[in-house]
FIDREN-312378 format. One record per residue: z, x, y of N, C-alpha, C in turn; residue in three letters; residue number from 1. Coordinates in nm, 4 decimals. Atoms other than C-alpha are relative to their C-alpha. Example, Ala and Ser with C-alpha at 12.3 -4.5 7.8 and 13.67 -1.06 7.14 Angstrom:
BEGIN
        n_Z        n_X        n_Y       ca_Z       ca_X       ca_Y        c_Z        c_X        c_Y   code   pos
     0.0000     0.0890    -0.1190     0.7800     1.2300    -0.4500     0.0000     0.0900     0.1200    ALA     1
    -0.0060    -0.0820    -0.1190     0.7140     1.3670    -0.1060     0.0730    -0.0770     0.1090    SER     2
//
This chain:
BEGIN
        n_Z        n_X        n_Y       ca_Z       ca_X       ca_Y        c_Z        c_X        c_Y   code   pos
     0.0222    -0.1438     0.0983   -26.9736    18.5429    20.6242     0.0870     0.0922     0.0040    MET     1
    -0.0672    -0.1393    -0.0639   -26.8402    18.8130    20.7896     0.1833    -0.0216     0.0046    ILE     2
    -0.1788     0.0179    -0.0137   -26.4642    18.6401    20.8414     0.0052    -0.0454    -0.1453    ARG     3
    -0.0741    -0.0202     0.1415   -26.4418    18.5665    20.4576    -0.0083     0.0991    -0.0550    THR     4
     0.0045    -0.1015     0.0752   -26.5502    18.8745    20.3333     0.1273     0.1098     0.0785    VAL     5
    -0.0591    -0.0753    -0.0407   -26.3096    19.0418    20.5780     0.1619    -0.0656    -0.0729    GLY     6
    -0.1203     0.0332     0.0375   -26.0029    18.7975    20.4716    -0.0213     0.0614    -0.1135    VAL     7
    -0.0062    -0.0322     0.1570   -26.0812    18.8678    20.0965    -0.0057     0.1787    -0.0003    LEU     8
    -0.0240    -0.1605     0.0123   -26.0600    19.2456    20.1556     0.1449     0.0263     0.0465    VAL     9
    -0.1542    -0.0222    -0.0174   -25.7131    19.2041    20.3313     0.0798    -0.0363    -0.0795    LEU    10
    -0.0926     0.0595     0.0985   -25.5541    18.9880    20.0775    -0.0230     0.1058    -0.1443    ALA    11
     0.0017    -0.0720     0.1140   -25.6564    19.2533    19.8255     0.0727     0.1055     0.0261    ALA    12
    -0.0897    -0.1160    -0.0410   -25.5041    19.5387    20.0261     0.1427    -0.0491     0.0210    ALA    13
    -0.1174     0.0463    -0.0095   -25.2111    19.3313    20.0872     0.0678    -0.0328    -0.1414    LEU    14
    -0.0336    -0.0085     0.1404   -25.1953    19.2877    19.7116     0.0256     0.1274    -0.0847    ALA    15
    -0.0475    -0.1111     0.0781   -25.1574    19.6453    19.6442    -0.1376     0.0807    -0.0612    GLY    16
     0.1305    -0.0200     0.0722   -25.5400    19.6720    19.5147    -0.1133     0.0098     0.0648    CYS    17
     0.1342     0.0236    -0.0794   -25.8665    19.7646    19.6110    -0.1197    -0.1243    -0.0582    ALA    18
     0.0806     0.1187     0.0227   -26.1121    19.4961    19.6307    -0.1196     0.0313    -0.1781    PRO    19
     0.0797    -0.0110     0.1125   -26.3305    19.4691    19.2883    -0.1387     0.0578     0.0218    ALA    20
     0.1375    -0.0251    -0.0355   -26.6329    19.6348    19.2369    -0.1079    -0.1012    -0.0492    ARG    21
     0.0815     0.0924     0.0364   -26.9472    19.4257    19.2083    -0.0692     0.0980    -0.1389    ALA    22
     0.0259    -0.0543     0.1202   -27.1146    19.4625    18.8544    -0.1205     0.1144    -0.0152    PRO    23
     0.1191    -0.1115    -0.0008   -27.4440    19.6526    18.9876     0.0458     0.1476     0.0470    SER    24
    -0.0473    -0.1409    -0.0537   -27.2025    19.9549    19.1075     0.0742     0.0387    -0.1387    GLU    25
    -0.0332    -0.0703     0.0706   -27.0672    20.0061    18.7588    -0.0331     0.1240    -0.0497    ASP    26
     0.0934    -0.1238     0.0154   -27.1255    20.3461    18.6487    -0.0470    -0.0050    -0.1402    PRO    27
     0.0440     0.0083     0.1146   -27.3404    20.3960    18.3433     0.0593     0.0601    -0.0952    PRO    28
    -0.0882    -0.0781     0.1072   -27.2015    20.4874    18.0027    -0.0673     0.1524     0.0246    ALA    29
     0.0576    -0.1431     0.0019   -27.2812    20.8973    17.9859     0.0874     0.1115    -0.0266    GLY    30
    -0.1065    -0.0970     0.0330   -27.1548    21.2202    17.8970     0.0707     0.0304     0.1375    PRO    31
    -0.0665    -0.0562    -0.0856   -26.8737    21.3477    18.0668    -0.0498     0.1601     0.0596    SER    32
     0.0437    -0.1283    -0.0690   -26.8647    21.6706    18.2894     0.0628     0.1265    -0.1034    ALA    33
    -0.0333    -0.1080     0.1146   -26.8870    21.9400    17.9750    -0.1125     0.0592     0.0147    VAL    34
     0.0920    -0.0736    -0.0217   -27.1040    22.2250    18.0556    -0.0740     0.0107    -0.1827    PRO    35
     0.0338    -0.0099     0.1140   -27.4015    22.2206    17.7564    -0.0188     0.1567    -0.0122    LEU    36
     0.0548    -0.1441     0.0418   -27.4741    22.6151    17.7924     0.1555     0.0847     0.0150    VAL    37
    -0.1245    -0.0565    -0.0008   -27.1324    22.8365    17.7242    -0.0499     0.1262     0.0749    ALA    38
    -0.0020    -0.1198    -0.0583   -27.0600    23.1169    17.9829    -0.0174     0.1217    -0.0641    ALA    39
    -0.0015    -0.1436     0.0804   -27.1471    23.4622    17.8525    -0.0597    -0.0273    -0.0986    GLY    40
     0.0311     0.0232     0.1458   -27.3448    23.2959    17.5788    -0.1716    -0.0086     0.0234    PHE    41
    -0.0347    -0.1172     0.0734   -27.5814    23.4610    17.4606     0.0385     0.1253     0.0593    PRO    42
    -0.0086    -0.1319    -0.0866   -27.4636    23.8032    17.5132    -0.1022     0.0702     0.0336    PRO    43
     0.1340    -0.1029    -0.0689   -27.6888    24.0866    17.7008    -0.0365     0.0631    -0.1477    THR    44
     0.0138    -0.1071     0.1119   -27.8365    24.3086    17.4560     0.0827     0.1039    -0.0085    ALA    45
    -0.1231    -0.1135     0.0255   -27.5939    24.5788    17.5020     0.1475    -0.0299    -0.0363    ALA    46
    -0.1434     0.0452     0.0702   -27.3070    24.3756    17.4187    -0.0295    -0.0501    -0.1526    GLU    47
     0.0243     0.0177     0.1428   -27.4683    24.2514    17.1176    -0.0398     0.1060    -0.0838    ALA    48
    -0.0045    -0.1030     0.0695   -27.5541    24.5728    17.0248     0.1703     0.0750    -0.0504    ARG    49
    -0.1210    -0.0506     0.0212   -27.2021    24.6680    17.0506     0.0826    -0.1242    -0.1024    MET    50
    -0.0636     0.0641     0.1011   -27.0809    24.3547    16.8796    -0.0585     0.0130    -0.1676    ARG    51
     0.0820    -0.0409     0.1395   -27.3423    24.4218    16.5621     0.0788     0.1221    -0.0627    LEU    52
    -0.0442    -0.1801     0.0715   -27.1607    24.7993    16.5324     0.1347    -0.0777    -0.0474    ALA    53
    -0.1429     0.0091     0.0789   -26.8133    24.6016    16.4976    -0.0114    -0.1061    -0.0880    ALA    54
    -0.0088     0.0718     0.1186   -26.9110    24.3590    16.2633     0.0446     0.0352    -0.1283    LEU    55
    -0.0347    -0.0520     0.1442   -26.7713    24.3914    15.9146    -0.1249    -0.0042    -0.1270    THR    56
     0.0818     0.0299     0.0657   -27.0125    24.4417    15.6760     0.0085     0.0048    -0.1326    VAL    57
    -0.0207     0.0038     0.1200   -27.0341    24.3035    15.3364    -0.1201    -0.0628    -0.0594    ALA    58
     0.1112     0.0906     0.0399   -27.2493    24.1479    15.1112     0.0845    -0.1724    -0.0226    TRP    59
    -0.0483     0.1097    -0.0021   -27.2498    23.7642    15.0942     0.1134    -0.0671    -0.1435    GLY    60
    -0.0577     0.0252     0.1177   -26.9994    23.5806    14.8301    -0.0013    -0.1464     0.0242    ARG    61
    -0.0107     0.1659     0.0565   -26.9285    23.2470    14.6705    -0.1328    -0.0998     0.0376    ASN    62
     0.0934     0.0610    -0.0819   -27.2859    23.1383    14.7978    -0.0480    -0.1179    -0.1290    TRP    63
     0.0439     0.0521     0.0966   -27.3055    22.9437    14.4523     0.0970    -0.1496     0.0247    GLN    64
    -0.0779     0.0957    -0.0353   -27.0023    22.7271    14.5688    -0.0385    -0.1186     0.1416    THR    65
     0.0656     0.0569    -0.1120   -27.1862    22.6123    14.9007    -0.0342    -0.1830    -0.0235    TYR    66
     0.0599     0.1440    -0.0080   -27.2307    22.2321    14.9839    -0.0069    -0.0466     0.1560    GLU    67
     0.0258     0.0413    -0.1225   -27.3466    22.0912    15.3232     0.1116    -0.0911     0.0429    ARG    68
    -0.1333     0.0827    -0.0356   -27.0456    21.8407    15.3105     0.1263     0.0966     0.0459    SER    69
    -0.1562    -0.0563    -0.0681   -26.7789    22.1361    15.3543    -0.0041    -0.0045     0.1369    ALA    70
     0.0242    -0.0160    -0.1619   -26.9202    22.1477    15.7274     0.0511    -0.1390     0.0305    PHE    71
     0.0108     0.0867    -0.0691   -26.8597    21.7881    15.7908    -0.1148    -0.1269    -0.0421    GLY    72
     0.1179     0.1263     0.0138   -27.0746    21.4438    15.7342    -0.0646    -0.0333     0.1350    ASP    73
     0.0902     0.0182    -0.0826   -27.3548    21.5150    16.0005     0.0813     0.0179     0.1360    GLY    74
    -0.0192    -0.0283    -0.1483   -27.3072    21.5314    16.3623     0.1338    -0.0443     0.0574    TRP    75
    -0.1295     0.0143    -0.0275   -26.9527    21.5175    16.5102     0.0267     0.0258     0.1567    SER    76
    -0.0359     0.0097    -0.1538   -26.8403    21.4943    16.8879     0.1471     0.0532     0.0388    ASP    77
    -0.1400    -0.0163     0.0034   -26.4852    21.5461    16.7679     0.0551     0.1266    -0.0173    GLU    78
    -0.0305    -0.1387     0.0270   -26.4463    21.9197    16.7907     0.0196     0.0472     0.1274    THR    79
    -0.0699    -0.0938    -0.1443   -26.3164    22.1611    17.0661    -0.1170     0.0753     0.0088    ASP    80
     0.0700    -0.1111    -0.0298   -26.6295    22.3856    17.0027    -0.0987    -0.0627     0.1272    ALA    81
     0.0724     0.0107    -0.1050   -26.8680    22.4136    17.3265    -0.0983    -0.1475    -0.0152    PRO    82
     0.0680     0.0989    -0.0217   -27.0203    22.0608    17.4238     0.0792    -0.1219    -0.0976    GLY    83
    -0.0565     0.0985     0.0210   -26.7563    21.8983    17.2120     0.0786    -0.0981     0.0768    GLY    84
    -0.1007     0.0891    -0.0707   -26.5586    21.5611    17.3194    -0.0645    -0.0184     0.1637    ARG    85
     0.0541     0.0119    -0.1219   -26.7885    21.5093    17.6000    -0.1034    -0.1657    -0.0112    ASN    86
     0.0424     0.1405     0.0148   -26.8691    21.1407    17.4610    -0.1618    -0.0303    -0.0557    GLY    87
     0.1350    -0.0031     0.0478   -27.2324    21.2303    17.3327    -0.0307     0.0541    -0.1565    CYS    88
     0.0619    -0.0461     0.1374   -27.3953    21.2963    17.0020    -0.0179     0.1834     0.0106    ASP    89
     0.0399    -0.1667     0.0259   -27.4517    21.6657    16.8922    -0.1300     0.0002     0.0334    THR    90
     0.1641    -0.0370     0.0052   -27.8225    21.6376    16.8629    -0.0328    -0.0677     0.1585    ARG    91
     0.0316     0.0196    -0.1275   -27.8423    21.4629    17.1843     0.0547     0.1049     0.1006    ASP    92
    -0.0126    -0.1010    -0.1233   -27.6847    21.7140    17.3904    -0.0972     0.1169    -0.0193    ASP    93
     0.0888    -0.1106     0.0397   -27.9107    21.9905    17.2056    -0.1571    -0.0413     0.0853    VAL    94
     0.1234     0.0406    -0.0470   -28.2001    21.7713    17.3128     0.0002     0.0363     0.1757    LEU    95
    -0.0323     0.0061    -0.1322   -28.0647    21.7348    17.6586    -0.0075     0.1238     0.0815    ARG    96
     0.0125    -0.1587    -0.0444   -28.0423    22.1392    17.7168    -0.1067     0.0445    -0.0426    ARG    97
     0.0914    -0.0804     0.0266   -28.3240    22.2265    17.5417    -0.1326    -0.0500     0.0324    ASP    98
     0.1152     0.0668    -0.0039   -28.6107    21.9983    17.6273    -0.0339    -0.0296     0.1512    LEU    99
    -0.0066     0.0312    -0.1426   -28.7987    21.9880    17.9583    -0.0690    -0.1270     0.0123    ALA   100
     0.0324     0.1228    -0.0669   -28.9285    21.6728    18.1684     0.0722    -0.0915    -0.1301    GLU   101
    -0.0902     0.0796     0.0861   -28.6415    21.5054    18.0157     0.0271    -0.1362     0.0821    VAL   102
    -0.0470     0.1062    -0.0226   -28.5790    21.1342    18.0611     0.0997    -0.0416    -0.0794    ARG   103
    -0.1196     0.0848     0.0792   -28.2695    20.9722    17.9915    -0.0017    -0.1309     0.0140    LEU   104
    -0.0165     0.1291     0.0164   -28.1449    20.6351    17.8931     0.0580    -0.0601     0.1128    GLY   105
    -0.0747     0.0416    -0.1430   -28.0542    20.4227    18.2045     0.1339    -0.0503    -0.0658    ASP   106
    -0.1206     0.0627     0.0524   -27.7754    20.2183    18.0237     0.1051     0.1450    -0.0800    ARG   107
    -0.0997    -0.0897     0.0766   -27.6606    20.5293    17.8042    -0.0944     0.1475     0.0225    ASN   108
     0.0523    -0.1237    -0.0359   -27.7421    20.8864    17.9827     0.0157     0.0959    -0.1079    SER   109
    -0.0140    -0.0974     0.1382   -27.6569    21.0638    17.6646    -0.1481     0.0048    -0.0874    CYS   110
     0.1010     0.0031     0.0564   -27.9680    20.9486    17.5120    -0.1702     0.0595     0.0664    VAL   111
     0.1191    -0.0993    -0.0501   -28.3093    21.1438    17.5514    -0.1184    -0.0962    -0.0508    VAL   112
     0.1203     0.1032     0.0585   -28.6131    20.8537    17.5603    -0.1181     0.0965    -0.0248    LEU   113
     0.1035    -0.1077     0.0222   -28.8780    21.1489    17.6279     0.0520     0.1246     0.0540    SER   114
    -0.0545    -0.1190    -0.0386   -28.8942    21.5032    17.6767    -0.1120     0.0876    -0.0157    GLY   115
     0.0469    -0.0756     0.0358   -29.1016    21.7904    17.5930     0.0608     0.1637    -0.0921    VAL   116
    -0.0782    -0.1084     0.0348   -28.9797    22.1034    17.3492    -0.1187     0.1151     0.0188    LEU   117
     0.0773    -0.1360     0.0117   -29.1247    22.4286    17.4204     0.0599     0.0856    -0.1004    HIS   118
    -0.0448    -0.0533     0.0960   -29.0688    22.5620    17.0806     0.0922     0.1395     0.0147    ASP   119
    -0.0454    -0.1680    -0.0263   -28.8658    22.9223    17.0992    -0.0496     0.0840    -0.1167    PRO   120
     0.0498    -0.0696     0.1112   -28.9756    22.9937    16.7520    -0.1338     0.0213    -0.0435    TYR   121
     0.1484    -0.0143     0.0347   -29.3120    22.9102    16.7093    -0.0817     0.0205     0.1446    SER   122
     0.1017    -0.0262    -0.1132   -29.4375    22.8826    17.0916    -0.0601    -0.1372    -0.0169    GLY   123
     0.0800     0.1344    -0.0180   -29.5660    22.5047    17.0308     0.0517    -0.0881     0.0798    LYS   124
    -0.0103     0.1170    -0.0974   -29.5584    22.2345    17.2736     0.0401    -0.1235    -0.0803    ARG   125
    -0.0013     0.1168     0.0935   -29.3917    21.9280    17.1052     0.0756    -0.1075     0.0943    LEU   126
    -0.0268     0.1545    -0.0654   -29.3642    21.5779    17.2699     0.1092    -0.0313    -0.0606    PRO   127
    -0.1029     0.0567     0.0995   -29.0270    21.3888    17.1654     0.0143    -0.1553     0.0886    HIS   128
    -0.0173     0.1671    -0.0651   -29.0203    20.9814    17.2029     0.1130    -0.0491    -0.0782    SER   129
    -0.0933     0.0919     0.0644   -28.7072    20.7931    17.1329     0.0022    -0.0595    -0.1518    TYR   130
     0.0206     0.1129     0.1140   -28.8678    20.5374    16.9062    -0.0996     0.0509    -0.0850    ARG   131
     0.1065    -0.0532     0.0887   -29.1102    20.7939    16.7373     0.0255     0.0823    -0.1020    LYS   132
     0.0028    -0.1045     0.0892   -29.1159    21.0099    16.4430     0.0010     0.1222     0.0901    PRO   133
    -0.0090    -0.1161    -0.0675   -29.0204    21.3471    16.5671    -0.0294     0.1105    -0.0825    SER   134
     0.0094    -0.1064     0.0308   -29.1393    21.7050    16.4885     0.1061     0.1110     0.0271    GLU   135
    -0.1186    -0.1056    -0.0708   -28.8213    21.8473    16.6584     0.0985    -0.0305    -0.1282    ILE   136
    -0.1124    -0.0101     0.0792   -28.5297    21.9571    16.4490     0.1132     0.0796     0.0813    GLN   137
    -0.1091    -0.0948    -0.0786   -28.1813    22.0602    16.5248     0.0174     0.1232    -0.1015    THR   138
     0.0246    -0.0686     0.0999   -28.1734    22.3901    16.3956     0.1513     0.0867     0.0268    ASP   139
    -0.1221    -0.0746    -0.0187   -27.8231    22.6191    16.3253    -0.0730     0.1552    -0.0060    HIS   140
     0.0621    -0.1065    -0.0255   -27.9451    22.9723    16.4375     0.0745     0.0617    -0.1656    VAL   141
    -0.0842    -0.0772     0.1158   -27.6897    23.1264    16.1729     0.0299    -0.1415    -0.0903    VAL   142
    -0.0099     0.1123     0.0615   -27.7366    22.8311    15.9233     0.1115     0.0136    -0.0762    ALA   143
    -0.1201    -0.0026     0.0349   -27.4347    22.6967    15.7257     0.0081     0.0736    -0.1332    LEU   144
    -0.0056    -0.0742     0.1333   -27.5373    22.8478    15.3958     0.0377     0.1202     0.0179    GLY   145
    -0.0208    -0.1161    -0.0440   -27.5674    23.1671    15.5528     0.1384     0.0456     0.0517    ALA   146
    -0.1388     0.0137    -0.0182   -27.2276    23.1143    15.7096     0.1176     0.0049    -0.0827    ALA   147
    -0.0957    -0.0060     0.0832   -27.0507    23.0252    15.4185    -0.0189     0.1204    -0.0697    TRP   148
    -0.0397    -0.1437     0.0537   -27.1690    23.3314    15.2600     0.0685     0.1028     0.0774    ARG   149
    -0.0681    -0.0877    -0.0911   -27.0445    23.5425    15.5382     0.1682    -0.0289     0.0164    ALA   150
    -0.1386    -0.0025    -0.0507   -26.6945    23.4192    15.5665     0.0392    -0.1578    -0.0109    GLY   151
    -0.0235     0.1564    -0.0222   -26.7123    23.0183    15.6115     0.0593    -0.0647    -0.1207    ALA   152
    -0.0250     0.0386     0.1310   -26.5992    22.9730    15.2419     0.1772    -0.0176     0.0060    TRP   153
    -0.1518     0.0008     0.0109   -26.2446    23.0405    15.3248     0.0754    -0.0432     0.1222    ALA   154
    -0.0641     0.0689    -0.1094   -26.2173    22.8560    15.6657     0.0542    -0.1383    -0.0218    TRP   155
    -0.0700     0.1497     0.0072   -26.0304    22.5328    15.7243    -0.1668    -0.1303     0.0273    THR   156
     0.1313     0.0781    -0.0415   -26.2640    22.2010    15.7599    -0.0285    -0.0096     0.1120    PRO   157
    -0.0249     0.0693    -0.1377   -26.1757    22.1546    16.1254    -0.0829     0.1216     0.0467    ALA   158
     0.0672    -0.0825    -0.0597   -26.3299    22.5069    16.1787    -0.1436    -0.0107    -0.0505    ARG   159
     0.1048     0.0131     0.0358   -26.6293    22.4698    15.9775    -0.0742    -0.1365     0.0758    ARG   160
     0.0691     0.0840    -0.1364   -26.7020    22.1314    16.1838    -0.0037     0.0236     0.1073    LEU   161
     0.0420    -0.0911    -0.1052   -26.6825    22.3164    16.4585    -0.1082     0.0775     0.0327    ALA   162
     0.0951    -0.0415     0.0293   -26.9083    22.5089    16.3746    -0.1202    -0.0555     0.0094    PHE   163
     0.1173     0.0517     0.0515   -27.1632    22.2851    16.2561    -0.0351    -0.0902     0.1203    ALA   164
     0.0264     0.0789    -0.1289   -27.1222    22.1157    16.5978    -0.0080     0.0732     0.1319    ASN   165
     0.0136    -0.1017    -0.1171   -27.1124    22.4453    16.8383    -0.1274    -0.0064     0.0257    ASP   166
     0.1391     0.0149    -0.0476   -27.4160    22.3970    17.0697    -0.0203     0.1481     0.0230    LEU   167
     0.0591    -0.1611     0.0356   -27.4037    22.8244    17.0680    -0.0723    -0.0295    -0.1216    ASP   168
     0.0660    -0.0274     0.1297   -27.4898    22.7788    16.7191    -0.1393    -0.0615    -0.0222    VAL   169
     0.1190     0.0803     0.0160   -27.7736    22.5175    16.7659    -0.1157     0.0513     0.0935    LEU   170
     0.0990    -0.0229    -0.0772   -28.0986    22.5155    16.8873    -0.1405    -0.1275    -0.0323    LEU   171
     0.0969     0.0996     0.0691   -28.3831    22.2464    16.8856    -0.1474     0.0669    -0.0286    ALA   172
     0.1566    -0.0524     0.0422   -28.7082    22.3780    16.7181    -0.0759    -0.0901    -0.0730    THR   173
     0.1398     0.0759     0.0749   -29.0410    22.2903    16.5316     0.0695    -0.0209    -0.1178    ASP   174
    -0.0339     0.0473     0.1496   -28.9285    22.0900    16.1991    -0.0797     0.1065    -0.0869    LYS   175
     0.0547    -0.0797     0.0989   -29.1861    22.2867    15.9969     0.0466     0.1424     0.0113    GLN   176
    -0.0717    -0.1768     0.0031   -29.0555    22.6443    16.1012     0.1079    -0.0151    -0.0137    THR   177
    -0.1370     0.0125     0.0342   -28.7243    22.5217    16.0830     0.0265    -0.0059    -0.1686    ASN   178
     0.0020    -0.0048     0.1401   -28.7842    22.4483    15.6989    -0.0342     0.1108    -0.0587    GLN   179
     0.0393    -0.1569     0.0168   -28.9522    22.7938    15.6781     0.1550     0.0600    -0.0105    GLU   180
    -0.1417    -0.0751    -0.0359   -28.6254    22.9564    15.8027     0.0973    -0.0186    -0.0772    LYS   181
    -0.0975     0.0959     0.0941   -28.4001    22.7173    15.5908     0.1355     0.0843     0.0203    SER   182
    -0.0965    -0.0841    -0.0414   -28.0836    22.9629    15.5452    -0.0126     0.1367     0.0012    SER   183
     0.0560    -0.1333    -0.0201   -28.2589    23.2881    15.5900     0.0986     0.0676     0.0699    LYS   184
    -0.0334    -0.1235    -0.0966   -28.0822    23.6021    15.7390    -0.1043     0.0668     0.0522    THR   185
     0.1132    -0.0485    -0.0919   -28.3030    23.8075    15.9802    -0.0562     0.1066    -0.0761    PRO   186
     0.0777    -0.0546     0.0765   -28.3573    24.0183    15.6756    -0.1192    -0.0390    -0.0648    ASP   187
     0.0533     0.0936     0.1070   -28.5396    23.7603    15.5149    -0.1165    -0.0715     0.0641    LYS   188
     0.0798     0.0746    -0.0406   -28.7032    23.5795    15.7913     0.0452    -0.0103     0.1797    TRP   189
    -0.0458    -0.0025    -0.1548   -28.7522    23.5994    16.1661    -0.0919    -0.0757     0.0971    LYS   190
     0.0939     0.0882    -0.1015   -28.9547    23.3925    16.4332    -0.1067     0.0401     0.0033    PRO   191
     0.1460    -0.0140     0.0079   -29.3037    23.3789    16.3834    -0.0275     0.0811     0.1770    PRO   192
     0.0130    -0.0303    -0.1532   -29.2962    23.4083    16.8219     0.0586     0.1451     0.0018    ARG   193
    -0.0875    -0.0965    -0.0630   -29.2204    23.7567    16.8568     0.0612     0.0541     0.0846    THR   194
    -0.0504     0.0115    -0.1375   -29.1461    23.7305    17.2172     0.1276    -0.0433    -0.0089    ALA   195
    -0.1603     0.0660     0.0231   -28.8133    23.5395    17.0948     0.0875     0.0988    -0.0764    TYR   196
    -0.0907    -0.1030     0.0595   -28.6927    23.8421    16.8762     0.0866     0.0522     0.0771    TRP   197
    -0.1728    -0.0316    -0.0898   -28.4512    23.9623    17.1548     0.0948    -0.0952     0.0106    CYS   198
    -0.0904     0.1058    -0.0380   -28.2942    23.6542    17.2134     0.0198    -0.0553    -0.1470    GLU   199
    -0.0273     0.0069     0.1232   -28.2796    23.5685    16.8455     0.1152     0.0878    -0.0384    TYR   200
    -0.1262    -0.0858     0.0325   -28.0885    23.8739    16.7774     0.1105    -0.0136     0.1009    GLY   201
    -0.0844     0.0319    -0.0707   -27.8845    23.8230    17.0784     0.0852    -0.0928    -0.0438    ARG   202
    -0.0916     0.1362     0.0363   -27.7838    23.4475    16.9574     0.0637     0.0413    -0.1481    ARG   203
    -0.0468    -0.0536     0.1353   -27.7430    23.6015    16.5845     0.1185     0.0494     0.0049    TRP   204
    -0.1085    -0.0884    -0.0180   -27.4951    23.8476    16.6900     0.1134    -0.0528     0.0599    THR   205
    -0.1148     0.0481    -0.0842   -27.3236    23.6488    16.9339     0.1012    -0.0916    -0.0871    GLY   206
    -0.0601     0.0723     0.0866   -27.2628    23.3915    16.6766     0.0631     0.0403    -0.1035    ILE   207
    -0.0741    -0.1089     0.0586   -27.1592    23.6277    16.4339     0.1217     0.0458     0.0348    LYS   208
    -0.1448    -0.0491    -0.0451   -26.8962    23.7962    16.6412     0.0981    -0.1089     0.0629    ALA   209
    -0.0719     0.1030    -0.0813   -26.7682    23.4697    16.7850     0.1172    -0.0479    -0.1301    LYS   210
    -0.0620     0.0367     0.1442   -26.6794    23.3434    16.4178     0.0642     0.0849    -0.0786    TYR   211
    -0.0798    -0.1366     0.0422   -26.5632    23.6866    16.3007    -0.0818    -0.0117    -0.1787    GLY   212
     0.0882    -0.0074     0.1180   -26.8479    23.6500    16.0387    -0.0624     0.1425    -0.0630    LEU   213
     0.0531    -0.1341     0.0680   -26.9674    23.9286    15.7916    -0.1669     0.0209     0.0136    THR   214
     0.1564    -0.0002    -0.0083   -27.3095    24.0995    15.8013    -0.0409     0.0998    -0.1425    VAL   215
     0.0145    -0.0646     0.1154   -27.4638    24.2253    15.4833    -0.1009     0.1420     0.0618    SER   216
     0.0596    -0.1154    -0.0515   -27.6481    24.5880    15.5139    -0.1418     0.0063     0.0670    PRO   217
     0.1342     0.0082    -0.0300   -27.9967    24.4842    15.5173    -0.0228    -0.1275     0.1332    PRO   218
     0.0149     0.1008    -0.1072   -27.9326    24.1846    15.7560     0.0469     0.0812     0.1309    GLU   219
    -0.0359    -0.0964    -0.0908   -27.7533    24.4465    15.9865    -0.1231     0.0780     0.0506    LYS   220
     0.0950    -0.0803    -0.0565   -28.0279    24.6700    16.0199    -0.1396    -0.0842     0.0601    GLU   221
     0.1179     0.0927    -0.0492   -28.2933    24.3716    16.0746     0.0414    -0.0500     0.1384    ALA   222
    -0.0427     0.0680    -0.1158   -28.0944    24.2244    16.3387    -0.0070     0.1216     0.1316    VAL   223
     0.0208    -0.1102    -0.0801   -28.0840    24.5969    16.4941    -0.1533     0.0335     0.0357    ARG   224
     0.1653     0.0249    -0.0286   -28.4813    24.5625    16.4852    -0.0515    -0.0772     0.0926    GLU   225
    -0.0041     0.0908    -0.0933   -28.4396    24.2580    16.6842     0.0090     0.0505     0.1069    LEU   226
    -0.0710    -0.0307    -0.1482   -28.2271    24.3641    16.9500    -0.1112     0.1575     0.0844    LEU   227
     0.0423    -0.1210    -0.0526   -28.4610    24.7139    16.9574    -0.1155    -0.0477     0.0829    ALA   228
     0.1269     0.0408    -0.1000   -28.7343    24.4666    17.1369     0.0640    -0.0598     0.1228    THR   229
     0.0388     0.0116    -0.1501   -28.5339    24.4207    17.4022    -0.0100     0.0682     0.1282    CYS   230
     0.0429    -0.1168    -0.0967   -28.5937    24.7399    17.6006     0.1406     0.0697     0.0130    GLY   231
//
């Protein structure tokens, strides 16, 4: 048997190729090596304060023309935003990043079979199971409607698609809390868990600065109050 294997390996080498990989050695389907956490995001409190001061202050526009479809038809991996083009659905990327105790699929490691979310907005502990209804939703921190009013109405479809699937813009959150938030800006809604106010302000400001979105006067004041909790 040893002699036979040796002959086969030698024959493969002489033919200019490596021995065939056994089926059990095939790598499982899964994400490519694309980081799920962008370097430098969210900005520090000091950086966020500087970026907030530099944002253009203006009242929202064209709110009546907003349509969800303007940001693409659901989740897409085909963008150059953080997490894009890594072979995984955007929602799966968010779950893999934000959940604890994660168990991934054997055949497709993009898929989160189970895990636990410690909701940043409410503090709730929410279990996730791939085959059961979930109380976890994926929230756009700066909601698509809020982004539209703040300047996204003038963007190209490609830029809106990138925004909608940018992992920096997204968080896994409690379904009920996310629905209460809707497309409200911080002057209308803040996370009920006050311990998260600092990071929420940092994320909000980071997103607005990254995409060159405007901020309304009351919104700017509310974000300044969020950042004041950072110490």
